[in-house]
Structure formats: structure tokens, C-alpha cells
C-alpha positions as CSV (number, residue, x, y, z in Angstrom):
1,M,-0.1,0.1,0.1
2,I,1.2,3.6,-0.8
3,E,1.3,5.6,2.4
4,F,0.4,9.2,1.7
5,N,1.1,10.7,5.2
6,T,-0.6,14.0,4.3
7,F,-2.2,17.2,5.5
8,S,-5.3,18.2,3.7
9,I,-8.2,20.4,3.7
10,T,-11.6,19.6,2.0
11,A,-14.1,22.5,1.8
12,R,-17.3,24.1,0.4
13,C,-17.8,27.8,-0.2
14,P,-21.1,28.9,1.2
15,K,-21.3,31.7,-1.0
16,T,-20.6,30.2,-4.3
17,G,-21.1,26.6,-3.9
18,Q,-17.7,25.9,-4.9
19,L,-16.0,22.7,-3.7
20,G,-12.4,21.9,-3.4
21,V,-9.4,20.3,-1.6
22,A,-5.8,21.3,-1.1
23,V,-3.2,18.8,0.2
24,S,0.6,18.3,0.6
25,T,2.7,15.4,1.4
26,K,6.1,13.7,1.5
27,L,5.6,11.8,-1.8
28,P,5.4,12.6,-5.3
29,A,2.2,13.7,-7.1
30,V,-0.2,13.8,-4.4
31,G,-2.7,15.3,-6.7
32,M,-3.0,12.1,-8.5
33,L,-4.4,9.9,-5.9
34,V,-5.8,12.1,-2.8
35,P,-8.1,14.8,-3.9
36,F,-11.6,14.0,-5.5
37,V,-14.1,16.7,-6.5
38,K,-17.2,16.9,-8.5
39,S,-19.1,20.1,-9.2
40,G,-22.5,20.1,-7.4
41,T,-21.7,17.0,-5.7
42,G,-19.0,17.0,-3.1
43,A,-15.3,16.8,-2.3
44,I,-13.4,14.2,-0.8
45,A,-9.7,13.7,0.3
46,T,-8.6,10.3,0.8
47,Q,-5.1,9.5,2.4
48,S,-3.0,7.6,4.8
49,F,-2.5,4.2,3.2
50,V,-4.4,5.7,0.3
51,N,-7.5,4.0,-1.3
52,P,-8.4,6.1,-4.4
53,Y,-11.7,4.3,-4.7
54,I,-12.8,5.8,-1.5
55,G,-12.7,9.2,-3.4
56,I,-14.2,7.6,-6.8
57,R,-17.0,5.7,-4.7
58,G,-17.7,8.4,-2.4
59,L,-18.6,10.7,-5.0
60,E,-20.6,8.2,-6.7
61,Y,-22.7,7.9,-3.3
62,L,-23.1,11.6,-3.1
63,S,-24.3,11.9,-6.7
64,L,-26.9,9.3,-5.7
65,G,-28.2,11.7,-2.9
66,M,-26.4,10.6,-0.1
67,G,-25.2,13.2,2.5
68,A,-21.7,13.3,3.7
69,E,-22.4,11.3,7.1
70,E,-24.4,8.6,5.1
71,A,-21.5,8.2,2.5
72,K,-19.1,7.9,5.3
73,D,-21.0,5.1,6.8
74,K,-21.5,3.2,3.5
75,I,-17.6,3.5,2.8
76,I,-16.9,2.3,6.3
77,S,-19.2,-0.8,5.7
78,E,-17.6,-2.0,2.9
79,E,-13.8,-0.8,3.3
80,Q,-11.1,-3.4,3.7
81,D,-7.9,-2.3,5.9
82,L,-10.3,0.3,7.3
83,E,-7.9,1.1,10.1
84,F,-5.3,2.0,7.8
85,R,-7.4,4.6,6.0
86,Q,-8.2,8.4,6.6
87,F,-10.7,10.4,4.5
88,A,-12.7,13.6,4.7
89,I,-15.9,14.3,3.0
90,V,-17.9,17.6,2.3
91,D,-21.3,17.2,0.3
92,A,-23.0,19.9,-1.9
93,D,-24.8,21.4,1.0
94,G,-21.6,21.7,3.1
95,N,-22.3,19.0,5.6
96,T,-19.1,17.2,6.7
97,A,-17.8,13.7,7.8
98,A,-14.5,12.2,8.4
99,F,-12.7,9.3,9.4
100,S,-9.1,8.4,10.8
101,G,-8.2,4.8,11.4
102,N,-6.3,3.6,14.4
103,Q,-3.6,2.2,12.4
104,C,-2.8,5.8,10.7
105,E,1.1,6.4,11.4
106,G,2.4,9.1,13.8
107,Y,0.2,12.0,15.1
108,Y,-3.1,11.8,13.1
109,N,-6.5,13.6,13.6
110,H,-9.2,15.6,11.7
111,F,-11.4,18.3,12.8
112,E,-14.7,19.2,11.1
113,G,-15.7,22.9,11.0
114,D,-18.4,24.8,9.3
115,G,-18.4,23.4,5.6
116,F,-14.7,22.2,5.9
117,V,-12.6,19.5,7.2
118,V,-8.9,19.5,8.1
119,A,-7.1,16.2,8.3
120,G,-3.5,14.6,8.5
121,N,-1.4,11.8,9.6
122,M,2.3,11.5,10.3
123,L,2.2,15.2,11.5
124,V,4.8,17.0,13.4
125,N,1.9,18.2,15.8
126,E,-1.5,18.8,16.2
127,K,-0.9,22.5,15.5
128,T,-0.6,21.6,11.7
129,L,-4.2,21.0,11.7
130,T,-5.4,23.7,14.2
131,D,-3.4,26.3,12.4
132,M,-5.0,25.2,9.1
133,Q,-8.6,25.3,10.7
134,R,-8.0,28.9,12.2
135,T,-6.6,30.3,8.9
136,F,-9.5,29.0,6.8
137,V,-11.8,30.4,9.2
138,I,-10.3,33.8,9.5
139,H,-10.2,34.3,5.6
140,S,-14.1,33.8,4.9
141,D,-14.0,36.9,2.9
142,L,-11.5,35.3,0.2
143,E,-12.3,32.9,-2.7
144,L,-12.3,29.3,-1.8
145,S,-9.1,28.7,-3.7
146,E,-7.4,31.4,-1.9
147,R,-8.9,30.3,1.4
148,L,-7.7,26.6,0.8
149,L,-4.2,27.8,-0.1
150,R,-3.6,30.1,2.8
151,A,-4.7,27.0,4.9
152,L,-2.4,24.9,3.3
153,Q,0.5,27.5,3.9
154,A,-0.4,27.7,7.6
155,G,-0.2,23.7,8.0
156,Q,3.2,23.8,6.2
157,K,4.4,26.7,8.4
158,A,3.3,24.9,11.6
159,G,5.1,21.6,10.7
160,G,3.3,19.6,8.2
161,D,4.5,16.1,7.2
162,K,6.9,14.6,9.8
163,R,9.3,13.2,7.2
164,G,9.4,16.4,5.0
165,K,7.7,17.8,2.0
166,Q,7.7,16.7,-1.7
167,S,4.2,17.7,-3.5
168,A,1.1,19.6,-3.2
169,S,-2.2,20.1,-5.0
170,L,-5.0,22.5,-5.3
171,K,-8.3,21.6,-6.9
172,V,-11.6,23.6,-7.0
173,Y,-14.9,23.0,-9.0
174,D,-17.6,25.6,-9.4
175,T,-20.7,24.9,-11.6
176,E,-18.9,23.3,-14.6
177,D,-17.7,19.7,-15.1
178,Y,-14.3,20.8,-15.6
179,P,-12.2,22.3,-12.6
180,L,-12.0,26.1,-12.0
181,V,-8.7,25.5,-10.3
182,D,-6.5,22.3,-10.9
183,L,-2.9,23.1,-9.8
184,R,-0.2,20.7,-9.0
185,V,3.5,20.4,-7.8
186,D,4.4,17.1,-8.4
187,E,8.0,17.1,-7.1
188,H,9.6,19.9,-5.3
189,E,11.8,20.9,-2.3
190,D,9.3,23.4,-1.2
191,P,5.9,22.3,-2.8
192,V,3.6,24.5,-1.0
193,A,5.6,27.6,-1.8
194,E,6.0,26.2,-5.3
195,L,2.2,25.7,-5.4
196,T,1.7,29.5,-4.3
197,R,4.1,30.8,-6.9
198,I,2.0,28.9,-9.7
199,Y,-1.1,30.2,-8.3
200,E,0.1,33.6,-8.5
201,V,0.9,33.2,-12.2
202,A,-2.4,31.4,-13.0
203,K,-4.2,34.3,-11.3
204,K,-2.7,36.6,-14.0
205,Q,-2.4,34.4,-17.0
206,L,-5.1,31.8,-16.7
207,F,-7.9,32.5,-14.3
208,P,-8.8,35.7,-16.3
209,F,-10.0,33.5,-19.2
210,M,-12.0,31.0,-17.2
211,P,-15.4,32.9,-17.6
212,E,-15.0,32.9,-21.4
213,M,-14.7,28.9,-21.3
214,P,-17.7,26.9,-22.6
215,K,-20.4,26.5,-20.3
216,K,-22.7,23.2,-20.0
217,H,-25.9,25.2,-20.2
218,N,-24.9,26.4,-23.7
219,G,-25.0,23.0,-24.9
220,N,-21.5,22.2,-24.9
């Protein structure tokens, strides 16, 4: 099993309905297997000894009308090696649910807030999660992508992954079936800082064009 000892935040914006995940870890390409998001449905981070099907099946359950807690219970009822898993769910209404198995490595925990979940394992300390939580809350005036990135920065500053740092990802969906933001740092000595740099470039060179992209209500 691949062990994504990770810190993440999974959230919904109450003003826009946007859904997203920001995550970092000491393994390459965290954006490949941990964050799962679907427009109008929900957002899931699946980590520790990662099972991507928790994200895949979880979004399917949410799309069938299950809430976050019901989807969590469904996943728990069918998951093998449950004690090694950690996952967080936020549904389209902002309801939250999370699970941390008792065989997750190092310091691990999760905290649920109003429309968001912070979760991590193999962390330096609890401060990684509490600082992420506080930062996300105090920046409620910002767009979801900015809030998620600020929270990730706070988690890294507080300690982050006990083993070090290597990759980071930021994924946000709005109303379309394609992402509003999908940025990744797959291998870098300071991935959260690099993700922040890329985000600032995208703000100038990419995001201004997103409102002009084809929309599904136009028949595309």
C-alpha cells in the first residue's frame, strides 16, 4: 500500500457553492490519488494508506443523494483495511464527515468545521491542523481557492508532514464539469511555496480566461 502521510483541507464555499481540496505530502504527485471533487456533488480527500476508490465511490454515493455522513457510513461498511485509512468528505450542502483509522501513522487526527474538514497523519504535531482550521475560518472573505491555499500554507508553516515535503495540489470546482482551479506541484523541495508561486502566475495568465470557457448550459 502507498502511504500518503498527508495534511489536507476539504471544503465548500457557502457563498458560491464551490467545492475543493488542498493537500500536501512527502511523496510525489499527491494530486494524482488524494483529492476528488465533482461539481454540485462534493469533495473528498482520501489519504494515509491511500485507497483512491474511497474518493471515486464516495462521489458516486453523494451523486445518488447521500449526505456526507451517510456516504461515510457506506464507505466504512465496505472498506477493507479500514484501520489504515483516513478520509474527509464535504457534500454539496456543506455537510461534513471524516474518519481516521487507528493504524494511521504518527500524529493523526481530523477536525470538522462549518463546511470544511482538516485532516492529517504522520504530522509534526496537532498545530498543523489547528492552524489550518483557524486560517481557513479567518479568511472567510476570500475566494475558496485562496482560502484553501492560505490554510495549506499555515499547515506547512506549523510543521506539516513529519518526514518532510515533496508535493502539493489545489483543486476547486465551480458549476462546470471541468475544474475552476487544478494546480499541482508533483515534486519539489518546497511544494507549498511552489504551489503558491504557480497560483499567482495562474491568477494573471489563466484564471481571467475561465469565464470565457464553454459552459454546459450552452449545450457544450
